[in-house]
Backbone bond lengths (Angstrom), bond angles and torsions (degrees), N, CA, C in turn:
res aa  C-N    CA-C-N  psi(-1)  N-CA   C-N-CA  omega(-1)  CA-C   N-CA-C  phi
1 M - - - 1.441 - - 1.532 108.21 -
2 K 1.321 116.40 131.33 1.460 121.39 175.40 1.518 108.20 -140.94
3 Q 1.308 116.35 129.28 1.456 121.71 179.81 1.518 108.08 -133.69
4 Q 1.329 115.88 132.31 1.460 120.53 177.34 1.516 109.72 -122.83
5 F 1.307 115.29 143.79 1.455 122.43 174.77 1.518 107.35 -127.68
6 C 1.308 116.64 138.03 1.460 122.03 174.34 1.525 106.54 -100.90
7 L 1.302 116.84 106.63 1.459 122.79 -171.87 1.525 110.16 -75.96
8 I 1.340 115.14 91.35 1.468 120.18 -176.13 1.526 113.23 -115.68
9 N 1.341 116.60 -11.91 1.467 119.18 178.35 1.534 109.35 -160.10
10 D 1.319 115.74 172.99 1.466 120.58 -176.90 1.524 112.80 -66.72
11 N 1.322 117.91 -30.16 1.459 120.73 178.04 1.531 110.39 -63.44
12 V 1.324 116.87 -44.76 1.467 120.54 177.48 1.529 109.40 -63.45
13 K 1.324 116.73 -40.23 1.471 120.50 178.88 1.532 110.36 -58.72
14 R 1.332 117.48 -43.62 1.472 121.26 177.74 1.532 110.39 -62.87
15 N 1.336 116.87 -40.71 1.467 120.25 178.06 1.530 111.14 -61.81
16 V 1.317 116.69 -38.85 1.467 120.68 178.24 1.527 109.92 -62.82
17 V 1.317 116.52 -47.36 1.465 121.07 -179.82 1.527 110.04 -60.32
18 N 1.329 117.52 -45.94 1.472 121.07 178.67 1.521 111.11 -61.78
19 F 1.318 116.64 -41.56 1.464 120.43 179.40 1.528 110.44 -62.17
20 I 1.322 116.77 -46.59 1.468 120.61 -179.61 1.524 110.46 -62.08
21 Q 1.327 117.29 -41.19 1.465 120.18 179.74 1.525 112.06 -65.45
22 S 1.324 117.89 -24.20 1.466 120.60 -179.51 1.535 112.89 -85.06
23 L 1.317 117.57 -8.20 1.463 120.83 -176.32 1.527 111.68 -74.71
24 P 1.328 116.47 144.58 1.464 119.39 175.99 1.537 110.32 -74.92
25 V 1.318 116.01 151.87 1.463 121.68 175.80 1.523 107.43 -107.47
26 D 1.324 116.70 125.06 1.463 121.38 -179.34 1.524 107.91 -141.55
27 H 1.336 117.12 108.58 1.464 120.25 -176.48 1.532 112.59 -67.25
28 R 1.329 118.71 -19.21 1.468 121.16 177.69 1.518 112.34 -83.90
29 S 1.313 116.42 -24.63 1.466 121.26 -179.85 1.529 108.83 -140.74
30 P 1.336 116.74 71.22 1.465 118.89 -175.32 1.528 112.34 -70.17
31 L 1.316 115.27 149.98 1.461 121.43 174.42 1.524 108.75 -88.36
32 I 1.305 116.50 147.19 1.459 122.75 177.35 1.523 107.83 -102.29
33 I 1.321 116.52 127.89 1.467 121.77 176.69 1.518 106.66 -113.96
34 E 1.322 115.60 125.51 1.460 120.68 -174.41 1.527 109.85 -126.78
35 A 1.313 116.29 134.53 1.467 121.56 172.61 1.523 106.31 -118.31
36 R 1.317 117.22 125.36 1.459 121.04 -178.16 1.511 109.27 -148.92
37 E 1.314 115.01 161.82 1.450 120.49 175.32 1.531 108.20 -68.10
38 E 1.309 116.43 144.04 1.458 121.19 179.56 1.527 109.70 -56.89
39 S 1.338 116.37 133.14 1.466 119.23 179.66 1.523 110.22 -82.36
40 R 1.292 114.37 162.82 1.458 119.90 -176.29 1.524 111.02 -65.44
41 T 1.309 115.28 155.65 1.455 121.38 178.38 1.524 109.21 -97.10
42 D 1.315 116.18 169.31 1.469 119.96 175.61 1.523 110.53 -58.17
43 K 1.323 116.02 -38.14 1.470 119.61 179.33 1.526 110.30 -59.91
44 Q 1.325 115.84 -44.18 1.459 118.98 179.81 1.527 111.24 -66.02
45 N 1.320 117.10 -36.15 1.460 120.14 176.26 1.527 110.17 -61.18
46 R 1.328 115.91 -41.44 1.473 119.81 -179.74 1.528 111.91 -66.58
47 L 1.316 117.43 -20.36 1.459 120.27 179.76 1.529 111.85 -62.95
48 M 1.320 117.70 -33.97 1.468 118.87 -173.74 1.525 113.81 -83.20
49 W 1.336 119.12 -22.25 1.468 119.92 -172.55 1.524 114.59 -66.47
50 P 1.334 121.26 -38.72 1.473 118.47 175.48 1.532 112.26 -62.05
51 L 1.322 116.72 -35.36 1.464 120.75 177.37 1.526 110.74 -65.42
52 L 1.328 116.12 -45.28 1.464 120.16 179.16 1.527 111.20 -64.07
53 K 1.334 116.51 -36.06 1.468 120.21 177.32 1.527 110.34 -63.90
54 D 1.340 116.85 -41.31 1.466 119.92 177.40 1.531 110.81 -60.10
55 L 1.337 117.50 -41.90 1.465 119.68 176.07 1.525 110.33 -61.36
56 G 1.338 116.23 -47.18 1.461 120.77 -178.87 1.517 112.99 -60.55
57 D 1.318 116.52 -36.51 1.469 120.66 -179.14 1.524 112.75 -75.42
58 Q 1.337 117.27 -29.55 1.465 119.16 -168.10 1.524 116.28 -115.67
59 V 1.317 118.59 -17.97 1.465 119.54 -174.75 1.526 110.33 -107.84
60 V 1.329 115.26 131.21 1.464 121.89 170.66 1.526 105.52 -100.95
61 W 1.319 116.47 117.42 1.455 122.06 -175.34 1.525 109.39 -105.61
62 H 1.313 116.29 111.89 1.470 122.39 -178.48 1.529 111.03 50.07
63 G 1.330 114.95 47.16 1.460 121.34 176.57 1.515 115.24 80.64
64 E 1.314 117.63 8.46 1.466 121.24 -175.12 1.522 111.88 -132.42
65 K 1.326 115.89 142.15 1.468 121.13 169.78 1.529 106.49 -89.18
66 L 1.318 115.94 132.28 1.461 120.85 -178.97 1.521 110.79 -107.89
67 E 1.306 115.14 152.52 1.466 122.41 175.32 1.535 109.11 -78.37
68 P 1.339 117.77 157.68 1.470 120.03 178.28 1.536 113.75 -52.67
69 A 1.335 118.17 -40.87 1.469 120.38 -180.00 1.527 111.29 -64.74
70 E 1.328 116.97 -33.64 1.465 120.44 177.35 1.531 110.67 -70.63
71 W 1.339 115.84 -38.46 1.466 119.59 174.96 1.521 110.34 -63.20
72 K 1.326 116.60 -37.64 1.469 120.28 178.61 1.527 109.91 -59.23
73 D 1.334 117.12 -43.92 1.466 120.08 177.88 1.527 111.08 -60.05
74 L 1.329 116.86 -46.85 1.468 120.14 -179.55 1.529 111.61 -61.77
75 I 1.320 116.21 -44.54 1.468 120.25 -176.64 1.527 111.46 -69.85
76 T 1.332 118.15 -42.42 1.467 119.28 -179.26 1.527 111.05 -66.47
77 V 1.324 117.26 -34.06 1.466 119.81 174.73 1.529 109.39 -64.84
78 L 1.333 117.35 -42.98 1.464 121.65 177.51 1.530 110.72 -57.64
79 V 1.322 116.91 -48.32 1.470 120.62 -179.06 1.526 110.31 -62.35
80 S 1.321 117.24 -42.88 1.468 120.48 178.86 1.524 111.09 -62.34
81 Q 1.334 116.60 -40.36 1.464 120.29 178.19 1.524 111.02 -66.23
82 M 1.325 116.90 -37.19 1.464 120.26 179.03 1.530 110.65 -67.99
83 Q 1.328 116.49 -36.06 1.461 120.47 -179.91 1.527 111.81 -72.24
84 N 1.328 116.06 -33.41 1.463 120.74 -176.25 1.529 109.08 -141.57
85 P 1.343 117.42 79.01 1.465 121.02 -173.82 1.532 114.41 -62.59
86 E 1.324 118.15 -24.50 1.467 120.51 -178.95 1.527 112.66 -76.17
87 R 1.325 116.28 -22.81 1.465 120.29 -176.36 1.522 110.15 -76.88
88 E 1.306 116.00 129.23 1.456 120.86 179.85 1.527 110.04 -79.07
89 Q 1.335 116.56 144.48 1.460 121.30 179.29 1.521 109.79 -66.34
90 K 1.312 116.91 127.86 1.457 121.57 -178.46 1.519 110.34 -75.94
91 S 1.325 114.96 134.43 1.463 121.27 176.80 1.520 108.11 -150.00
92 A 1.326 115.44 167.52 1.462 121.00 178.89 1.524 108.53 -149.79
93 P 1.330 116.74 156.32 1.463 118.47 174.78 1.528 109.56 -63.21
94 G 1.336 116.05 138.07 1.460 120.35 177.67 1.517 111.17 -70.63
95 I 1.296 117.24 152.27 1.464 121.73 -178.95 1.530 110.82 -60.60
96 N 1.328 117.11 -38.96 1.466 121.51 178.47 1.524 111.84 -104.59
97 G 1.319 117.39 27.34 1.458 121.31 -179.70 1.512 111.35 100.45
98 G 1.307 115.38 177.55 1.454 120.56 -177.94 1.518 111.07 73.35
99 R 1.297 115.58 -164.94 1.456 121.79 -177.66 1.521 108.60 -132.55
100 V 1.314 117.37 140.90 1.462 122.95 178.16 1.525 107.41 -113.65
101 Y 1.333 115.85 126.35 1.460 121.33 177.12 1.519 108.09 -105.36
102 F 1.309 115.58 138.14 1.452 120.32 -175.17 1.521 111.02 -97.21
103 G 1.327 115.19 123.06 1.460 121.74 174.99 1.516 109.33 -84.42
104 V 1.297 115.87 -160.09 1.461 121.58 -177.45 1.519 108.53 -117.92
105 R 1.310 116.38 133.38 1.463 119.77 173.47 1.525 107.08 -79.36
106 T 1.311 115.28 126.62 1.463 118.51 -176.98 1.527 112.57 -89.06
107 S 1.321 118.07 -4.44 1.467 119.79 -176.07 1.526 112.42 -62.60
108 Q 1.324 117.88 -29.48 1.466 120.79 179.31 1.523 112.09 -106.05
109 S 1.313 116.56 10.15 1.463 120.87 -176.93 1.525 111.33 -73.89
110 S 1.310 114.50 153.86 1.463 120.08 177.46 1.525 110.02 -79.05
111 K 1.319 115.02 165.08 1.466 119.81 175.55 1.520 110.12 -60.65
112 R 1.327 116.53 -40.36 1.468 121.20 179.88 1.534 110.43 -60.07
113 Y 1.324 116.44 -43.50 1.470 120.46 179.12 1.528 110.21 -62.88
114 M 1.338 116.68 -42.82 1.471 119.83 -179.98 1.523 111.03 -63.09
115 V 1.323 117.27 -36.76 1.467 120.45 175.97 1.524 109.10 -62.40
116 E 1.326 117.02 -42.53 1.462 120.02 179.02 1.525 111.37 -64.45
117 V 1.323 117.08 -37.28 1.471 120.47 176.95 1.527 109.86 -63.36
118 I 1.327 116.89 -48.17 1.470 120.68 -179.48 1.527 110.34 -61.92
119 E 1.325 117.26 -42.10 1.464 120.01 178.67 1.531 111.42 -65.92
120 A 1.333 117.49 -36.56 1.470 120.75 178.24 1.529 110.66 -66.85
121 I 1.332 117.08 -39.71 1.471 120.50 176.83 1.522 109.16 -61.25
122 Y 1.318 116.00 -45.87 1.464 121.38 -179.31 1.528 110.68 -61.95
123 W 1.327 117.01 -46.37 1.469 121.28 178.73 1.526 110.34 -59.73
124 F 1.344 116.07 -50.41 1.464 120.54 -178.38 1.528 110.39 -61.08
125 G 1.325 116.20 -43.85 1.467 120.11 178.92 1.513 112.18 -60.28
126 N 1.323 117.10 -43.31 1.467 120.38 177.79 1.522 111.29 -63.05
127 E 1.330 116.81 -38.67 1.468 121.00 178.11 1.533 111.61 -63.77
128 H 1.332 116.67 -24.95 1.470 121.98 -177.64 1.528 112.20 -112.61
129 N 1.326 115.80 23.01 1.475 122.79 173.98 1.522 114.16 56.73
130 V 1.323 116.94 36.60 1.465 121.09 176.74 1.521 108.47 -75.26
131 K 1.314 115.85 133.23 1.467 121.90 172.55 1.524 105.95 -94.13
132 F 1.326 115.72 103.82 1.456 119.17 -177.16 1.519 110.33 -73.28
133 S 1.330 115.13 139.89 1.462 121.72 179.12 1.524 110.00 -67.59
134 E 1.318 115.45 166.29 1.468 120.19 177.87 1.527 110.34 -60.00
135 K 1.334 116.06 -40.00 1.462 120.78 178.92 1.533 110.10 -60.79
136 S 1.328 116.28 -42.38 1.466 120.55 178.76 1.516 111.55 -65.76
137 S 1.307 116.84 -39.52 1.469 120.55 -178.13 1.523 111.47 -59.61
138 S 1.336 117.28 -36.66 1.465 119.57 179.00 1.527 110.54 -68.30
139 R 1.334 117.34 -31.14 1.468 121.29 178.02 1.528 110.22 -69.73
140 I 1.324 115.30 -40.87 1.456 120.14 179.05 1.528 109.49 -64.30
141 A 1.325 116.69 -42.99 1.472 121.05 178.63 1.526 110.24 -60.67
142 W 1.343 117.56 -41.29 1.466 120.99 178.08 1.526 110.05 -58.94
143 A 1.330 117.49 -46.77 1.467 121.32 -178.06 1.524 110.89 -62.22
144 Q 1.324 116.33 -42.57 1.464 119.96 -179.82 1.531 111.02 -65.96
145 E 1.330 116.89 -40.80 1.469 120.56 177.78 1.528 111.06 -65.25
146 W 1.337 116.42 -41.60 1.461 120.48 -179.94 1.523 109.46 -61.55
147 R 1.334 117.08 -47.69 1.462 120.45 -179.11 1.524 110.69 -61.45
148 A 1.330 117.04 -44.16 1.468 120.72 -179.10 1.529 110.82 -62.27
149 S 1.323 117.61 -44.03 1.468 120.08 -178.22 1.524 111.42 -68.09
150 H 1.330 117.44 -33.00 1.460 119.77 -179.57 1.523 112.08 -84.15
151 A 1.302 118.00 -22.12 1.469 120.66 174.37 1.524 109.24 -69.49
152 Q 1.343 116.60 -38.25 1.465 120.75 178.71 1.523 111.01 -67.87
153 S 1.334 117.30 -40.69 1.467 119.77 -177.55 1.525 111.81 -73.46
154 A 1.343 117.46 -19.67 1.464 120.46 178.99 1.524 111.99 -80.30
155 R 1.319 117.15 -14.84 1.477 120.63 -178.30 1.495 112.44 -75.88
């Protein structure tokens, strides 16, 4: 059994409470109830790839051109470090030597996190004189609009 509610108004909130009250209680097989911010959609995931491609096409990082997926690892680590500066970046020795650093999987990320990723790509690109494509510019505009609309609703 799986039930999801998108908490957008008081009526939905009442439905959630009624649903929870109707659930059976079983100490041998307890149910898990989770409340979390809505995770990003496939559409939102697609928003970041043109930006990452622009970085890959235009930025040489420590003498190397990186692929969009490699830029994603660098940027998501940056965002995670900005969110929690005290937390050390997780890494492990590579199986064949070297060191492996772990980025963040964005598949379970919140919309807010994805906005921060897109804004970090934009900031980094501007710092490195990236000329963002028209496709990328629309993604940046989406992130800025999303942040502005959610900043107003948080007040």
